[in-house]
C-alpha positions as CSV (number, residue, x, y, z in Angstrom):
1,X,112.3,83.3,88.5
2,X,112.3,86.6,87.1
3,X,112.1,90.2,88.6
4,X,109.8,93.0,87.4
5,X,111.4,96.1,86.8
6,X,109.2,99.3,86.2
7,X,111.2,102.2,84.9
8,X,109.8,106.1,84.8
9,X,106.2,104.7,83.8
10,X,103.8,107.6,83.0
11,X,100.3,108.0,81.5
12,X,97.6,110.6,81.2
13,X,94.0,110.4,81.0
14,X,92.0,113.6,79.8
15,X,94.8,115.8,81.0
16,X,95.2,114.3,84.2
17,X,98.4,112.6,85.2
18,X,97.3,109.1,86.3
19,X,101.1,108.1,86.8
20,X,104.3,110.2,86.7
21,X,107.5,108.7,86.6
22,X,107.0,105.8,88.5
23,X,109.7,103.2,89.1
24,X,110.3,100.1,91.1
25,X,111.4,96.8,91.3
26,X,109.5,93.4,92.3
27,X,112.0,90.8,93.5
28,X,111.1,87.0,92.8
29,X,109.2,84.9,95.2
30,X,108.5,87.8,97.6
31,X,105.1,89.7,98.6
32,X,104.7,93.3,97.7
33,X,101.9,95.7,98.4
34,X,100.9,98.7,96.5
35,X,99.1,101.1,98.7
36,X,97.3,104.4,98.5
37,X,94.3,106.2,98.6
38,X,91.5,105.9,95.8
39,X,92.9,107.6,92.4
40,X,96.4,107.3,93.6
41,X,97.1,105.2,90.3
42,X,97.5,101.6,91.8
43,X,94.9,99.8,89.4
44,X,96.7,101.8,86.6
45,X,100.0,100.2,87.4
46,X,98.3,97.0,87.2
47,X,96.6,97.6,84.0
48,X,99.8,98.8,82.5
49,X,101.6,95.5,83.4
50,X,99.0,93.4,82.1
51,X,98.8,95.6,78.9
52,X,95.4,96.6,79.3
53,X,96.9,100.0,78.9
54,X,99.9,101.5,77.2
55,X,102.2,104.1,78.7
56,X,103.1,107.4,77.1
57,X,106.6,106.8,78.4
58,X,108.5,104.2,80.5
59,X,109.8,100.4,80.5
60,X,108.4,97.2,82.0
61,X,110.8,94.6,81.9
62,X,109.8,91.2,83.3
63,X,113.1,88.9,83.2
64,X,114.1,88.7,79.3
65,X,110.6,90.1,78.2
66,X,109.8,93.5,77.6
67,X,106.2,93.6,78.2
68,X,105.4,96.7,75.8
69,X,106.2,94.5,73.0
70,X,103.2,92.4,73.9
71,X,99.4,92.4,73.9
72,X,97.1,91.9,76.8
73,X,96.1,88.4,75.6
74,X,99.9,87.3,75.4
75,X,100.7,88.2,79.1
76,X,99.5,84.9,80.6
77,X,101.8,83.1,78.3
78,X,104.9,84.8,80.1
79,X,103.8,83.6,83.6
80,X,101.6,86.6,84.6
81,X,98.1,86.5,85.9
82,X,95.9,89.0,87.7
83,X,92.5,89.4,89.5
84,X,90.3,92.1,89.5
85,X,88.2,94.4,92.0
86,X,85.0,93.5,90.3
87,X,85.0,89.6,90.3
88,X,85.3,88.2,86.7
89,X,84.0,84.6,86.8
90,X,81.3,82.8,84.6
91,X,78.2,83.0,86.9
92,X,76.4,79.9,85.3
93,X,79.2,77.3,85.3
94,X,80.6,75.5,87.9
95,X,83.9,76.1,90.2
96,X,85.4,73.6,88.5
97,X,84.5,74.5,84.9
98,X,85.9,78.3,85.9
99,X,89.0,76.6,87.0
100,X,89.5,74.7,83.9
101,X,89.0,78.0,82.1
102,X,92.2,79.3,83.5
103,X,94.1,76.2,81.9
104,X,93.7,77.6,78.6
105,X,97.0,78.7,78.1
106,X,98.4,75.6,78.9
107,X,96.4,73.1,76.7
108,X,97.5,72.5,73.2
109,X,94.3,71.8,70.9
110,X,94.2,69.2,68.3
111,X,90.5,68.6,66.7
112,X,91.7,65.2,65.3
113,X,92.9,63.9,68.7
114,X,89.4,65.2,70.4
115,X,87.3,63.8,67.8
116,X,88.9,60.2,68.1
117,X,89.8,60.8,71.9
118,X,92.9,59.2,71.3
119,X,95.1,57.9,74.4
120,X,97.1,61.1,74.3
121,X,94.3,63.4,74.3
122,X,92.8,61.5,77.7
123,X,96.3,61.9,79.2
124,X,96.1,65.6,78.4
125,X,92.7,66.0,79.9
126,X,93.6,64.0,82.8
127,X,96.7,66.1,83.3
128,X,94.7,69.5,83.3
129,X,92.2,68.1,85.7
130,X,94.8,67.0,88.1
131,X,96.3,70.4,87.8
132,X,93.2,71.9,88.8
133,X,92.6,69.4,91.7
134,X,95.9,70.6,93.4
135,X,94.8,74.2,93.1
136,X,91.6,73.1,94.9
137,X,93.2,71.4,97.3
138,X,95.5,74.4,98.1
139,X,92.8,76.5,98.6
140,X,90.2,74.3,100.1
141,X,87.9,74.6,97.3
142,X,87.3,70.9,96.9
143,X,83.5,70.8,98.4
144,X,82.7,73.6,96.0
145,X,83.6,71.9,93.0
146,X,80.4,71.4,91.3
147,X,78.5,74.5,93.0
148,X,77.5,77.3,90.3
149,X,79.4,80.4,90.8
150,X,75.8,82.3,91.0
151,X,75.1,80.6,94.3
152,X,78.0,81.1,96.2
153,X,78.7,83.8,98.6
154,X,81.1,86.8,97.7
155,X,84.1,85.5,99.7
156,X,84.0,81.9,98.2
157,X,83.9,83.9,94.6
158,X,86.9,85.8,95.6
159,X,89.0,83.0,96.4
160,X,87.7,81.3,93.2
161,X,89.2,84.0,91.2
162,X,92.4,83.6,92.9
163,X,92.4,79.8,92.4
164,X,91.7,80.4,88.6
165,X,94.6,82.9,88.1
166,X,96.6,80.1,89.7
167,X,95.4,77.6,87.3
168,X,97.5,79.2,84.6
169,X,100.5,78.5,86.5
170,X,101.8,81.9,86.8
171,X,105.3,82.9,88.4
172,X,103.8,86.7,89.0
173,X,100.2,87.0,90.5
174,X,98.6,90.2,90.6
175,X,96.0,90.5,93.0
176,X,93.7,93.7,93.1
177,X,92.1,94.3,96.6
178,X,92.0,90.6,97.2
179,X,90.5,91.4,100.8
180,X,87.9,93.7,99.8
181,X,84.4,92.9,101.0
182,X,85.9,89.9,103.1
183,X,85.0,89.8,107.0
184,X,87.9,89.3,109.6
185,X,87.8,85.4,109.6
186,X,87.8,85.5,105.5
187,X,90.8,87.7,105.6
188,X,92.6,85.4,107.9
189,X,91.9,82.7,105.7
190,X,93.0,84.6,102.7
191,X,96.4,85.5,104.6
192,X,96.9,81.5,105.4
193,X,96.3,80.7,101.6
194,X,98.5,83.6,100.2
195,X,101.4,82.4,102.4
196,X,100.9,78.8,101.1
197,X,100.9,80.2,97.5
198,X,104.0,81.9,97.9
199,X,105.8,79.0,99.8
200,X,104.3,76.2,98.1
201,X,104.1,77.5,94.6
202,X,106.9,79.8,94.7
203,X,104.7,82.4,93.0
204,X,105.6,86.3,93.5
205,X,102.7,88.3,94.9
206,X,102.0,91.9,94.3
207,X,98.8,93.1,95.7
208,X,96.7,96.6,95.8
209,X,95.4,96.6,99.3
210,X,93.4,99.0,101.6
211,X,93.3,96.5,104.7
212,X,96.6,97.5,106.4
213,X,96.3,94.5,108.9
214,X,96.7,92.3,106.0
215,X,99.7,94.3,104.5
216,X,101.4,94.3,107.7
217,X,100.9,90.6,108.4
218,X,101.9,89.6,104.5
219,X,104.1,92.3,102.6
220,X,107.8,91.9,102.4
221,X,107.9,95.5,100.8
222,X,105.4,98.1,100.5
223,X,105.2,100.8,97.8
224,X,103.1,103.9,98.5
225,X,101.5,105.7,95.6
226,X,100.2,109.5,96.1
227,X,98.7,111.3,93.0
228,X,100.3,109.2,90.8
229,X,103.8,109.4,92.1
230,X,105.7,107.0,94.3
231,X,105.8,108.5,97.7
232,X,107.9,106.0,99.4
233,X,108.8,102.4,99.9
234,X,110.0,100.1,102.5
235,X,109.3,97.5,104.7
236,X,105.6,97.5,106.7
237,X,107.4,99.1,109.7
238,X,109.1,101.5,107.8
239,X,106.3,102.6,105.8
240,X,104.3,102.7,109.0
241,X,106.6,105.1,110.8
242,X,106.8,107.4,107.8
243,X,105.1,110.6,108.7
244,X,103.9,111.3,105.2
245,X,102.3,108.1,105.2
246,X,100.9,108.3,108.4
247,X,99.2,111.6,107.7
248,X,98.1,110.8,104.0
249,X,96.8,107.1,104.8
250,X,97.0,106.0,108.4
251,X,95.4,109.0,110.1
252,X,98.6,109.8,111.9
253,X,100.0,113.3,112.5
254,X,103.1,114.9,110.9
């Protein structure tokens, strides 16, 4: 398993410093939470890691890979997957079809074998389907396999986006506000599944999250951003007791 090392990351949009000299390390097989108010730079961090943006300065190292040497479409091949604040699924396709899309980086295409449907092609397709079935079992999505995405409630769609990301077999999963829009029962289910994802699949989880109950329950380590700078980091307990964090995010007094 690889650790993610972010060093002195900075980026400016229209003269405004979105991030300024942000550094942190994500240890393997742990759960990290990235918190802070809107505009603090949380999603910008994710966009830089997943190479949607390029920093003005800094370094992003994932194991042996310098991520700045890669384009966005190559990041999944390094074992990194992410979800988005706005759900990005194929509305007119089934749950099963959406999850199979998540296997694209692991499929070796051969037109000759596909046309003739050789035994090796059959085995390849069977392996892809079994991999998707395991993820559906893990996240309790079997009963939705043939449902169209457009017919599903918001909470189910959030889970399906996580499932699709897992179908690419990542070692590092970036979750952008996974509990946003969920009711308390759905959030409890999410916490249960995130724990299974880490324990059963060995996936490192990094989540941007405003639900402090979920952060306190799930995170091994919390990173706090404020105006594009890393304000503090520590265990959930340490962050909760930090006067600056209480004043800025949790409503406490300094």
